[in-house]
N, C-alpha and C positions, 0 to 999 in steps of 0.2 A: 504493500500500500504506500509506504514512504517513497519508493522508487517512482510510483505513478505520480505522486504529488510533485516531486522534484522535476520530473519530465514535463509536467504541465507548467511549472514555474519557469523553466528555461525556454519554453515555447512561446511565452507571452511577453517576455521582456526583450528589448533589442539585443543583438548579438554581442555588442561590446559594452553593454550596461550591466549593472549589478546593484544589489542591495547590500548596505554595510551592516553587518550583523555582529552583535555583542553576545558572546557565548555565556558570559556570567549572568546576564539578565534575560537572555533569550529574546532579545528585541532588536529592532532595526532603527537606523537613523532616519528621522522624519524632519522635513522642513515645515516651519510654521509661516503663516502669512506675514508675521513680523520679521521674517528672515532669520529668526532664531532656529537653532538646531537642538532637537530633543530626541529621546528614545520613545518608541511606540511599537505596537504589535506589527509584525511584518505583513505587508500586503503587496504582492508582486504587481497588482493592477495599478497601484498608486504611483503616478509619475513623480510625486514629491518625495518618494523614497528611492527613486532610481538615480544612480550616479554613473559617471564614466570618467575615465582619465582623459584629459584634454592636453593641449600642447604645453610643453615645458613644466610638467609637474603639477598642473592644475587639476582639481577634482570638480567636475561640473555636474550640477543638478539638472536633470532632464526636464523637470517640470517648469522651473522659472528661469532656466538658462543663465544661472549665476554660479559662482564658484565658492568653495569653502575658503574662508578667510578669518583672520583675527584682527582686532584693532591694534594690538601690540604684542610683542613677545614677552609675556609675563606669566607667572604661575597662576592657574585657575582663572585665566581670562576666558570668557565665553566665546565659542565658535559661532560665526554667523555666515551669511551669504553676502557677497559683494560682486559688483561687475568684474568680470574676469580681466586680469592684468598679469601677463606672464613675466613682466619685469619686476613685479612686487615680491619682495622676500616674505611678505606676510601671506602669500598664497602658494608657496613652494613646498609641496608635500612629497614624502617618500616613505619607504618601508624599512623597518629594522627588525632583525631577528624573526622574520616571517610574518608575524601578526601584529606588530606595533606599527602605528602610522605616525610619522614624525614630521614636524615642521622644521625644515632646515637641519634635521638630524639631532636636535637637542630638546625639543618640547614635544609632548606626545598627546594624541587624541585620547580623551579620557571621559568616563562617565562616573559620577559619584554615586548615583542611586538608580532606581529602576524607571518604570514608565513615567513619562512626562518630565523626567529630570533633564536638565540642560547639559549638552555636551560641551566640554571645555578643554583647555590645555593643561597639562600637568608636567612639572619638571621631573617628577619621579614616577615612572610607570609601575603598575601592579596588575593583578588579574582583571581589574576593571578596564584596563587599557588594551586588551586583546581584541582585535577585530578580524573577522573573516568575511568572505563573500557568502551571502546567505545561500544555504543549500549545499555548501562544500566545506572542506576543512582548510581551504587555501586562503592565504593572505590576499589583500587587495592588489598587490603588485603582480599576482599571477594573471591578472587580466589587465595588464598595463596598456599604456597608450601606444597605438601603432599609427604612424603617420600614413595618411592616404595621399599618394602622389597623383597629381592631376594629369589628365591627358588632354592634349590640344589646349585651347584657350590662349591666354597671353601672359601666363605666369612662369614660363620656362620649366614647367613640370613641378613647380613648388608644391609642397603638401598643403592640404586643406587646413584652414585655421578654424578651430572650433572653440567657442561659438563665433559666428560671424554675423554682422548686421547687414540686412538687405531690406530696403523699403521700410526702414524704421522698425524692423522686427528681428529679434535674435534667433539664430538657428543653430542647433547642436548636431544636426546631421545634414547630409546632402539633400538638396531640394530640387524640384522641377519647375518652380515658379519662374515665369518669364522666358522659359526656353521653348522655342517654336516646335521642336520635335519631342518635347516632353522628356528630355534626358536629365539624369541626375547631375547636378553641378554643385560647386562650392566656391566660396571666396578663399583666397590665400592670404588675405590680411583681415583684420578685425572689422573693417568698415568697407564694404563693397561699393556703396554709393560714393564714397570719397576717393578710393584708390582704383576702383574698376579693374582689379586683378582677379581673374577667375579661371577656372578650368573644369573639365568634366571629371566626374568621379569614376574610379575604376570599378568595373563590374565583372563578375565571374560567369555570366551567362554567355550564350553563343552569339551575342550581338557582333556583327562584322563591320560596323560603321567605320571604325578607325583601323581596320585591318585590310591587308592586301592578300588575295588568295592566289596561290600557285595552283593553277587548274590541272597541272600534270600530277601533282602529289596530293592535293587537298590541304596542304599545310597553310596556315595563316601567319602573316608577318605584320607586325606593327612597327613602323619606322618613326621614331620620335626624334626628328632632326632639330626641333626647336626647344628641346629640353636640355637642362644642364644639371645632371645628377651625378653623384659618385657611383662607383660600380655596385656597391651594396644597396644603395637607394634604387638604382635602376633594376636590380634583381627583385627587390621587394615590389616595385611597381608591376613588373611582369607577373609575379606570383599573385598579386591582388586581382589579376585578370585571368586566373586559372591558366597561366602560361609560364614560360621560363625564358631567361635570356637566351639569345640565339645560339644554337649549335649547328655546325655544318659537317655533314658526314659524307657528302657525295660531291663529285665534280660538277654535276649538272645543277646542284643547289647553289654552289658558289657562283656559277655563271649567271644564274637567275638573279641572285641578290646583287651581284656587281652591276647587272644591267639596270636594276631599278634604283640604285643609289649613285650611279656614275655621274649624274648631273648635279649632285649635292656636294656641299663643301665641308660638312661636319665629319668628325670621326665618331664612331659608334661603339659603345660597350657591347661586347658579346659574352657568351657564357664560358669562354675559355679562361682558365685560371690555374694557378699553382698554389692554392691556399693550403694544401696539405704539404707541410715542409718536409715530410719524409718521402714523398713520391713526386711524380712529374706533372706535366700539363694534362688537364682533363676538362671535359665539359660538365657543366653543372647538372644536366638532366640525365646523367648516367649513360649517355651515348658514348660509344667508344671513340677515341681520338685516332682515327685511321686515315684521315685526309689532312694534309698540311698545306698552308698557303702563307707562310711567314714572309714578311718583307725582308729584303736584303739587310743583313746585320741584326736581325731579330731571330729568336728572342734575346734580349739583353740579359746578362747574368746578374745584374744589379738586384740585390735581395728584395728591395721594396717593390719592384715592378712585377707583381704577381697576378695582375688582372689583364685580360686580353681585350683588344679593341680591333675594329675593322676600319681601315681607311676607306672613305666613301668612294673616291674617284677611281680607285683601282682594285678595291676588294682585298688588299693585302692585310695580313694580321701583324700586330705589334703588341708588346707588353708594356704596361705603364703602371704608375702608382694608382692604387684603387681610389685614392682621394681626389683624383682629377675629376672635374665636372664636365661631362660630355653628354651627347645624345646617346640613344641606345636602341636596340632592336629586340623586340620580344617575338617569341615563336610559340604558336599553339599548334602542336603537331597533330596530324591526322592519325590517330592511334590505329585505325584499321589498316593503314599502309606502312606502319613503322615496324619493321622486322628486326631492328638493331638492338632493341632492349628486350631482355628476357622477362616474361611475366612472372610476378612474384607469387608465392604461396601455392605453387602447383604441386600436385601429388607425384611422387617419384616411386616407381616400383623397384625395390631393391632386389637385385639378383646377384648371385655369385657367378663370376665368369671364369672360364678356364683359359689360361694364357700359356704361351711357350715358356720354357725354362728361362729364368732370369728376368722375365717380364712381370709387372705388378698390375692387377686388375682394379678398376674403379668404375662403378656404375656399369657402363656397357662398352668399355674399351680397355685395352692393355697398353702399358707404358714401360719404356726402358730408357734408363739414363746411361749414356756411354761417354766416357771421358777421353777416348782416343781422339787426338787433335785432327780435325779435318776442316777444310774450307766449307762454307755454307753449301755450295753445290755438291761437294763430296759427301757431306753429311746427309743431304737429301737423297742422294743415290743409295747410300748405305741403308737408310730407313726403308726406301722403296724396295730394295733387294730383300728385306725381311718381311715384305708384305704390308708395309705401312707407309708412313710419311713423317716428316718433321712435325712435332706436336703442334696442334692448334688448341687454344684454351678459350673456353666459351663462357665461363662464369667464375665467380669468386670461389665457389666450392671446388671446382676442378683445379684452379690455381692453388688453393690451399692444400689440396691433395699432393700436388707436385712438390710443394715446399716441405711438407711434413712426412710424406710416406714413400718417397722415391730415393731416399738417401742423399738428398740435396745438401750441399755444404755451403756455408757463407763465402767460401773462397772460390766457388765455381763461377765460370763464365761460359754459358752454354747457348748454342744455337737453338732457336725455335723457328717455327714455320712462317712467321710473319715477315713480309718483305714488300718493297716497292720497286722491284726489278722490272716489272711489266709497265707500270705507269708511275713516273716520278712523283713523289709526295702523296701517293695513294697506296696505302698498305693493304695487302691481301694475304690470306693464308695459302700456303703452298698446296694444301689438299683441296682447295676450292670451297671450303666451308665459309659461310658468311661471317664477317667480323662483328662480333657482338660484345666484346670485352677487351679492354686494354689495361695495362698496369705499368705505366712508364716511370722511369727513374726521375729523380729531381733534375729539372732543367731539360728533360727530354720530352718529345723527340725534336731533334733539329739536325739539319744536314750541314756539315762543314763544307765551305766553299772549296772546290777543286778536289774533293774526296767523295766518292760515291758511297755514301753510307746507306746501302740499299737493303741490308739484312739486319735482323733483330736478335739480340741476345737477352738472356735473363741472368742476373748476377747479384752479388751482395747478400747481406743478411736477409733482406726482404724478398729477393728474387725478382726485383723490378726490372723493367725492360729498357733497352737503349738501342738506337739504330747504330750500325757498325759497318766497317769495311768488310765486304763479303769474302775477300781473299785471305783474311786472317784465319789461322788454324786453331779451332777451339773444340771442346766437347759439345755434345748435342743430346736432345731428347727425342725419341721416336714414339709414335702412337699408332695403334693398329686395331682392327676388329678382333674380338676374342675368337678362340678356337671353338668354344661351345659355351652354353649356359648351363649351370648346374642347378638342379632342383633345390629350393630353399632348405628343405629338411636335410639335405645332404651336407649342409654347411658344418664344418668342424669347428670345435671350440678353439679360440685363440690360446696359445701356450701360456700356462700358468694363470689362466683366468677361468672363472666360472662360466658355465654354458650361458650364452646370451650376452656375455660381456666381451668387449673388444680391447685388444692390447695395443698400447702405444708407449714405447720406451719402457719405463719402470712401473707403469700404472695400467689398470684395467678400468674401462668405462662402461656404464650401462645407460641405455636410453630408456627412460621411463615414458611410455607412450600415453599413459592415462593423464589427462589434465587434472591437476590438483592445486590447492593454494600452497604458498611458499612453505609454511610450517609443516604441512603434510608431506611435501617432497623431502624436506629435511629429515623428518622422522623416518620415512621409508628408507632413505639412504643409510641412516645410522643403524636401523634395524638389520641391515645387510652388511654390517661392519665396514661401512663406507661413509662418505660425506658428500653433500652437494659439491660439485666440482669446483675447484679453484683453478686459476689460470696463471702460470708462473712466467711464461715468456711467449714470444710471437709464434714459436713453432708449435707449442701446445694449442695456442689459439687457432692456428691454421688447421691443425688436426681436427679440432672440435667443429670448426666451420665446415670442413669437408664431410664431417659426420652427420650434421643436422641441417646444413644450409638449404638443402633442396626439399626439406620436409614441408608438408602442407600447413602445419601449425605456424602461427606468427611468432611465438616466443618459446624458449626453453629456459627454465630456472637454472641459474648457477648460484654458488654459495656466497654471494656478496650482498651485504645489506648494511643499513645504518640503524637498525632496530635497537640495538643495545647501546649505541652511542650516537645520538642524532647529529648529523652533520659530518660524521667520520665513518667511512665505509670500511668494513672488516670482513675477512673470510670466516665463515662459520666453523671451519676446522682449525682456526687459530694461526694459520700461516700468515706471514707478513705480506702486505700488498706490494708486490714488486713490479707489477705490470697491469695496465688498464687498456681497454679498447672501447672507449665511450663513443656513442653515436653523437651526432651534432646536437648542441644545446644541452648535453648531459654531462654531469648530473645537475648542473645549475643549482637552484635552491630546493630541488625536489628531495623528498625523503621517502624511503620505502625499500623495496627489494629489487635486485637486479636480474634481468632476464636477457638472454642472447637472442638477437633477431635472426630471422630466416629471410628467404626471398632476395630482392635486390639489395637489401641492407644486411645480408647474411654476415653473422659474426659480430656485429656491432652490439654494444650493450646499452640497454635502456633502463631507467629507474621507473618501476610501475608499482601499483598498489600491491601489497603483500597478499591481499585477499583475492586477487585475480587468479584464475585457474589456467595452468599451462603445463605441458610436458616438462620433463626435468632431466638433468644429467648427474649421475652419481660417479664417484671416483674412489678407487682404493688401490693400495699397493698390490702389485702382482705377487702371487704365491712364490715364496723363496727369496723375495727381494728384501734386503735389510735396509730399513729407512736410514738415511744419513743421521749422524749424531746432531743433537741440538747445537745451534750456533753458540760459540763461546765468545766472550768479550775479547776483542783484539785491541792491541795498543793503537792509539791514533796514528794515522799515516804520516810519513815524513813529507812535509809540504815544501814547495819551492820558496825561495826568498820572496817576501811580499805577500805570500798566501798564508792562511791560517787554517788549522784543522777544524772541522765541524764538531761541535760537542755532542751531536746526536747521530751522525752517520760517518762512514769512512770516506769522506770527501774533503777536499780543500776548497776554501772559499776566499773571495776577494771582493770587497766593496770599494767601488771606484769613485774618486773625485778626479777632476780634470784640470790640467794646466790650461792656461789661456781662456778659461771659462767656457769651454766647449762641452755642452751637454749632448746626449745622444737620444734619438728616438728608439723605439723598441727594436726595430730592424737593425739599426746601427749597433745597438748594444749586443744583440744576438751575434752579429758578425764579429764584433770585437772580442767577445768571450771565446768564440770558436777559433779565432785567430791566435788566441793565447793558449789553445789546446783544451779549453773547457766548454762550458755552456752556461746559459742563464740559470740561476738557481731555481730549484723546485722545493716546495714545502709540503710536508706530509703530516703535520699535526699543528694544532694551535700553539703548543709549547715550543715547537721548533721555530715557528714564525716569530714569536715573542723574543726568543733567544737571539735570532739573527737580526732582529730589529735593533738590538742593543750592541751589535758589532760595530767596531770603529772603522770608519772609512779612511782610505789613504790614497795618495796620488797614484794613478796607475802607471806613471812613468817615473817613479821615484828613483829608479836606478840610473836615469839619464842625467848626466851632469851638464846642465844647459845654462848658458849665459848669453845675454844679448850684447853685441859689441857696437862700436860707435856708429857704423854706417847702416844699422838696422839688420845686419846678418846675425844668425844664431850660431854660436859655437857649440859643437858637440863632438867630444873626442878630438881627433886631429883634423876635423873638417869643419867648415863653416857653410851654413845654408841660408838661402834667401827665399822666403815664401811670398810669392806674388799673389795678391788678390785680383789683379787685373787679368782678364781673359783675352788672349791673343793667339794667332796661329803659331805653329811651332817655330817657323823661321824667325819671327820677331822675338819669341821667347829666347831662342838661342842667341840672337844678336845682343839682347839685353845682358844675358849671362856673360858672354865673352867680353862685353864692354866693361864688365866689373871683374875681369881676371878669373872667370870661372867658366862653367859649362852647365848644361842641363844635368841633373843629378844622376849619378851612377849608384845603383843599389847593390851592395855586396853581401848582405846578410839578412837573416830573418829579423833580427833586432832592429836593424836600420829601417827595414820596411815597416815594422810596427810603429816606429817613431814617426815616420813620414806620412803614412797612408791617409790620414784623415783630411788631407788637403785636396784630393782628386786632381793631381797635377799632371802636366807633361813630365816625363822623365827622359833621360838621354839615350834610350834605346831606339834604334832605327833599322829599317829593313834595307839591306844592301842589294846590289844588282844580282847577286847570287841567291836571292830570296832567303838569306839568313840574317838574323838579327845580330847587331853588334852595338857596343857603346860608342857614342859619337866621338868621345875623346880617345878612342883606340884601346880602352881597357878590355881585357878578355872577359867573356861572359862566363862567370863561374857560379852564378846563382840565378834562378828563375822562379817566378811566382805567378804564372798565368791563371786567369779565371777559367772556369769551366768552358770548354769548347773554344778557347782562345789560344793562339791567334787564329782567326778565321779568314783573314785576307779578303774580307767582303769587297766585292766589285773590283778586286785586284788593285786597289789603290790605297789600302790601309798600311802605311809605311812607318807611322809613328806610334808611340806607346804612352798610355796614361795609366795611373793607378786609380782604381775605384775608390770613391770616398769612404764607403762603409767597410770594406774589407782590406784594402791595400793590394788586392790582386790586380794583375795587369790585363789590359785590353788594348788591342791594336785598333787604330782609327786613322782616318785621313788627316794628314798633317795640317790641312787648312781649317780644321775645326778650332774654334776659339776656346781655349781652356786656360785655367790658371797653370802655374808652373813653379818648379823648385830649381833654383841654381845651387851649385855646389862648387866649392874651391877648397884647396888645402890651406890650413892656417899659416903656411909659410909663403903663400902667394904674395907677390909684390903688387900693390895697387898703384898703377901709373896715374898721374894727374891728368895726362892727356894721352889718348891712344893715337900714336902716329900712324898715319895711313899714307901709302904711296899708291898713286893710281897705276893699275896694271895696264900694260900696253894693249891696245885694241887688237883683238883677234878677228879672224875673218870667217867667211862661209864658203861652202863648196859651191861649185857651179850649179846654177839653177835655183839656189836659195837666196832669199832677200835678207839683207842685214838691217836690223833696227834695234836700237837700245841694247846692244851687245847680245842679241839673240838672232837666230836664223829662222826664217819662215818660208814655207812653200805651200802653194795651193795645189791640191790634187783632185782628180775626178772631173776633168773638163768634158769627157765623153761619157755617154750613158753607161757603157760597159765598164767604166773605171770607177763608178760611184759605189759607195759602200754604206752599210749600216754603221751605227755609232761604234759598236764594239769592234767590228772589223777595221774601221777607220783608225781606231786607237791602236789596234794591233799592228797595222801597217806603219803608223808613225813610230811606234816603238822599234819595229824592225829596222827603221831608218835611223835609229839612234836618238829618237826624240819622244814626243808625246803629242796628243792633240793640243792645240794651241790654248794657252792661258792668256786672257786679256786682263792685265793687272792695272791698266791706267787708261785714261782718256787718250793719251798720245798713241799707245799701241792700238787702241780702237780706231783712231783716225788713220794710222798707217795701213791697217788691214782694209778699212773701208775704201781708201783710194785705190787699192788693188782689186777690189771686188768688181770694179768696172769691167774687168777683162773676162769675167765668167758669167755664165747665163743661169747658173743654179745656186741655190742657197747652200751653205757649207756648215758642217758640224764643227763645233768647238768643244773644249774639254769640260765644260760645265755640265753638271748633272745632279739629280737628287735620288739616284738609284739606291744609295745606302740609307738615306735619312730623308724621309718624305717631307717635301716643302722646305728643305734646308739644302740649298745648292752649293756644291763644292767643286773645285777644280780637281780633275783626276790626277794631276801631278803633285797635289798636296799644297800648292800655293794658297795663301789666304785670299779670301774674296774681298778685295779692296775697291772694286769698281764694277758697276753693272750698267747695261744700256738696254733694258727691256722695252720691247714695243708696247704700244698701248693695249691694255687688257691682258698683259702677260707678266709673270708666268700664269698660264691658264690651267687651273687644277680641275677643270671639268673635263680636260682631255684625258681619256683613259690611257694609262701607262705613258703619259707624256713626261718622261723622266730625263730626257736628253735635250740639249740646247743647240740651236743652230743660229748662224748670223745671216740676216737677209742680204742677198745680192740684188735681187729683183723682186718687185718693181723698184725702180730707182728712187721713188719718193720714200720708200721704207728702208733703203740700203743702210746697213750697219746696225739696224735694230735686232734684238735677240728674241727668239721665241722658243718655247719648249714643244717637243713633239715625240711621238712614239719612236723608240730607239731603233726599231727594226727597219724604219724607212731608209732607203738608199739615197745618199746625197753626196755632193762634193765635200771636201774636208780640208782643213788647214792644219799642217803639222808645224811644230816648233822644236828646235833643239838648241843646245848651247853652241856658242861659237867655238871654232877649232883654233887653239893657240898656234898650231903649225901653219895656219893660213893667214896671210896678211889681210888687213882691212883696207879697202880702197874707197876713198871718199868719192861721191858723185861729182863729176866735173861739170861746171856750168859752161854752156856754149859761149863763144866769143861775143855773140850778140847780146848776151845777158838774159836771154829768154829761155826758160826751161819748158820743153814741150810736155803736155799732158792732155790726152784725148784729142779733140779737134782744135785745141788752142795751145798757145805757149804763153808763159807768164814771167814777169820780171818785177822784183821789188825795187821801187824807185826811192832814192834818197836825194837830197836831204828832206827834212820835214817841210811840208808845204800845206797851204790851204787846199780845200777840196777843188776849187776852180783851177788853182795853179797845178795841182796834180793832174787834173784832166788835160790841161794844155800840154803838160810834159809828156803824157802818154800819146796824145795825138801827134806830137812832133816826131814820135817814133813809129807812126803808122799804126798805133794801137788805141785802146780805149781803157778807161778805168774798168776793172774786171767785174764781170757778172758772176754770181754764185748761184747756179741754176739747179744743182743736184748735191746730194750728200757727198758724192765722190769729190767734186771740186772743192766743197767746203773743207773736207778733210785734207786735201792736198794743200790748199792755201793756208790753213791753220798751222800745219806743220812748218811751213816757211816762216810764218809769223813767230812761232816758238823759237825757231832757229835764230832769228834776228832779235828777238826780245822786244819788239815794238809793235803797237797796233798800226793798222794800215787802212787808208781810205779805200772803199770799194765803189762801184758805179751805181749806187742806189741813193736816191734823194727824193725829197718832196718839194723843194723850192722851185724846181723847174717843171714839176708835173701837176700843177694845180692842187697842191696840198695832198696828193695821192702818191704813195711810195711806189715807184716803178723804176726799172732799170733804164739807164739813159738812152738805150737804143729802143725804148718803148716796149720791151718784152714784159709780159705779165709776171707778177710776183706770185709764182706758184709754190716755190720752196722758200722757207724762212728759217732763220736760226736766231731769232730775237732773244735777247737776255730777258729775265723776268722784269715785268712792268715796262717793257719797251714795245713800240716806240713811244717815247715820252713827249716828243715835240711834233706839232703839225707841220712845221716848216723846218727842215733840218737836213743834214747830210749824214751818211752812215759809214761807220768804220768797223772792221773786224778786230776784236780785242784779243788780248792774250789768253783769256779764258775760253776762247772759241765761240763767243756769242757776238751778235751784231748789236751795236749801240748807236744811238743818235747823238750828234753833237753839233755845235755851231759850225757852220761851213767855213768860218774864218779861223777855227782851230787849226793847228799844224800837226800833221802826222806823216809818217811814211805812206806810200801808196803802192798799189799793185796794179800793173798794167797787163792787158790781155790782147793778144793778137789771135783772132779766131778765123778759122778757115772753113766755114760752112760752104759746101759745094753749091755753086749757082744753080746747077741742074742735078738734082738727086736722081740717079738712075732708077728706072722703073723696076719693081720687084718681079719675080717670075710669075707666071700665070696670066690670065686674061679676065676681062670683065664679062658679065652675063650678056648673052646675045640680045640685041634690040628686038622687041616684039611690038606688034601693032598696038596702038592705043596705050603704050606704056612710056614712061619717061626713060630716056636712054641713060646708061651708066657711063660715066666719064672716068678714065684712068688718071691717077695722079700719085706719083711715088708708089707706095705699095698698097694702095687702096683704090676702090672704085666709088664714085659719088653720083648720087642722083639728086638733082636740084629741082625742088618742087616750088613753083612760083605762087601757089595758092596760100591762103592764110589759115593756120590752125593753131590751137593751143599746144603747149609743149607736150602735154600728156598724150594728146591724139597723134601728134607727129611722131612721138616715140613709139606708140603702138604700130603706126603705119610702117616705120622703119623696121621694127621687129618682124612684122609679117613678111617683109621683103628679104629678111635674112641679114639686115644691117643694124646699125645703131646710130643714134644722133651724133653728129660730128663734134669733135673738140679738137681744135687745131693747136698743136704744140709750138708752131712757129709761123710767122707771117709768110704766106706763100707769095710768089711773084704775082704782080697785079694781073698779068696776062694769063695766068695759069688756070684759074678755076672759077672764080666767082662771077666774073663779068659784072653785070649790073645788079645781080642778086646779092643781098646782104645777109650775112649770118651775124647776129648780135649775141654776145654772151653777157648776160646781166642777171642779177638775182631774181628780178621779176619774171624773166623768161624761164629760169630754172624752177620757179614755183608754178609755172603754167598760168600766169595771170594775164599775159598778152598774147595776141596772135601774130605770128611771124611766118615768113617763108622759111623753109627748112631744108637741111642737107641730110642725105642718108648715105653715110660711108659704108663700104662693103670691101672686105679684104679680098684682094685679087689673087692671093696666093693659094686659096683653096680650090680654085677652078682648074 
């Protein structure tokens, strides 16, 4: 009857609401109209007795939408209701010791008497101060506040704020008011009318409004590109919608998702994670990680980066700190089509199988572990020769069997059947079985660049997996069908065990199939001279998982509980707790008895009510086995200097304080302790916690004799170090160090690494031409400390080395990345006051290469069959002794641009973001000091647009950079160092003083003159002040200006052109290079300044000038081809240069004339240069003006048509 009453109670109150029950008086908290709080008979229908946790520790009453509060923090102050205010310390409630409700942790909710008595604060709690949720034994915090993260709306996914005010009414739940579609929504601030920040509430039903359906699989995806949540918040949002963060198991699914996100710019959290510190990467929804799509250089081995994201524009995966705020993708899988997850709770028919000699049976297969070293392929053939295959593992139970019953050793490294030999980054079992289970090692799986890690091993204490080089010779495990199945009654008893018991190591185990409560299971085991099983290590746990994991029951009792000592779990047989295997969120604050899970969570431990009925596991010593003697007290261990023995366990401890005031977060502290050969401390009793709390902290680097010397360097031993906080590329870091008589640091020992590692700096290790690392100062490499899977030579351009901030382990990276750095010098170094420098003689370039700024350059790929993709272009440049070009300054950019005039195709340069998405680096490791992106670039909507080219055509865009797909074939520019064996020849200037370029030749005229004087000077030489019509000419002339170090007049002005800036030969101003805020004057003359920009000045100012002689041919030869044949009633086509023109004397708007030209196969004419008067127009006039381009006037029009296509 009681169960029916409680069921009725829970069905009539909201899911997250509760009644606050006082067990002493058997009454519930009631709100009065005066807002006072009293005790009264419990009534689940009464909203004035219903409460819920709200934001930031508030307790909200559902009836009046106000919060529990007090007027002040004082003993016996009455508790009342007040408007909710999450910033008020007088409304901040929490739980203590399970059933106490405390205000800020030191005043307690209390009732002095029974019915109608007022609830108040008490400084000293007693039995009157114990509160539970009505109908349960649980404290109020067992039904704590859960943030509801909004979907859509304008609040970037922020959680609902309860209560919130809308239309002058307070709401404690999501509402439908005012929504056209009747959907639940909430405010994310307290006052919606004021702030207008809202979003839709998550729902668990099958509503598909915010979801995109993959019609091939039936899976639903929710792409939250305008949200900004942490990884944990994003996962909670998905779970609130009966979904999970995205998992990707198939190539076609990745392709589909990349397609629907490629036009977006956000990065998205996905369900990929490395939250389990003992194992590797995994999906949150138990899907196997069998498909990889890591971005180059990922995953990073930095400890804090344990959450996975997907880059929108290319679908690649990266790992990042879980606290980053990003968008996210939820997935609601179509369960009917999902074959990758094994259903839980299925019934397994246990049979005894007959296997060949040396093989071990489990469920319906036979297994054999062979330690004879073979390559993966040889191992596969060996297994197939024996009628089987390399092992495939399909669930945690089979995996546990392998670890516990095949003789597996912690030192083993064994081949299994998983591999991606057929399709890179897509793992399959060699026997063709579906991949339903994976168990990767920490940091795995990941492919090392240039090494085909296509085969998988299991190794280590846990038997976790890693991808590995297939040609390595290792042991292996085979799996095959059994010879026959034996009848169950023919099963023989395990040696030295009673019938029905199973032997493992020194113990026998019994599976009690009948569900009973915990105390009954304990009594049954003890009656059979056994105990409920204890679990002493991971191998015993693995055995038990293999024994019961596939059973249809949900739980099996084991012998752990906190019944005798609440809060501390002990084994019923008195053994020490040396090993635990808790499920997520366990044990938390829960009290009770412990049961082992089956199904998809097989082997994990849950705390459940001791009155629940479940099967159980008994354990006893095997017959003839002598139990080991009781543990005797051993003397405290000898601890290293600076460490202290623990008073409670055989361990050494060290409590750290830090030099330079640098504290660590949890991840950094973990890495630091492990780097010292230890781990963060664990506590196993309240007494132990108190004892360690009294331990004395000491500096963790107390053995380092450190002093700061006069120039800011730190002396340690016989060396001095400089720690730079500035982040610069490696070349600048080394220049700084050498200027101060040092070099980038050389690390020669573990102690030196521990001293230096917290600064995340460049160190002096660099990759040589032989692909081997060496110290920059020539010191031999006698010590190495690489991070896991490093060096990986990602993108084949990671030639420098840094130390990770948290661990001090080393990582290779592109030398152009801006990092902090450490300089090192010996304390005997002499510090010169001035570093003398002697300019080196100029070296030269080989034939065909262009010299500039002490580098050699050459453009390749003039013909279509010579063009290459970015990677092949880089390889070709390296084969020629150089690399793809690095454009490190505006001067180099100008030099290359002036030479682009000679090629017809765009050209690859060395810039790319292949390794680090949206962080562009030069492939030769030079720092990025200059860029010249075209408008709208870099474009991250371009799928896989990771490589950069420089525009050669069209000429108006010449010199601009754009990113594009790296597999596209283009021309390319190589760069290499000058050759000291070759002389450098300066360009000679012709006797005329005019340097030819294009169809013109140019001369810088001196002395300084006014603009008009400069023009007369040019005309006296048969020239004119220069026009700058293209980026090519601009670059050519600016380099001459830089050479002479003076600005020059050019042939642009407005004082002769009716206040309109035009070239003095009346050509239109189609290309400009104005400085910011120019032109400043309506009437002025223009000069090209040293910064490469055009500027206006008074025409009477005096500057150098540049004269131009141009040689446009008077008659440009006709191009090949011919114009369309004349037809009756049609306007004839007239050839001119390389085009055909049809002149229509009628009058039309621009839009209609454009349509007519398009229908004829032509386009409206735009003349690049004034044609000879007799050539084309006759009496017909083509006017170019803004009004015409907007189609506002009617004019005669021209229809040009390319003659080359006929």
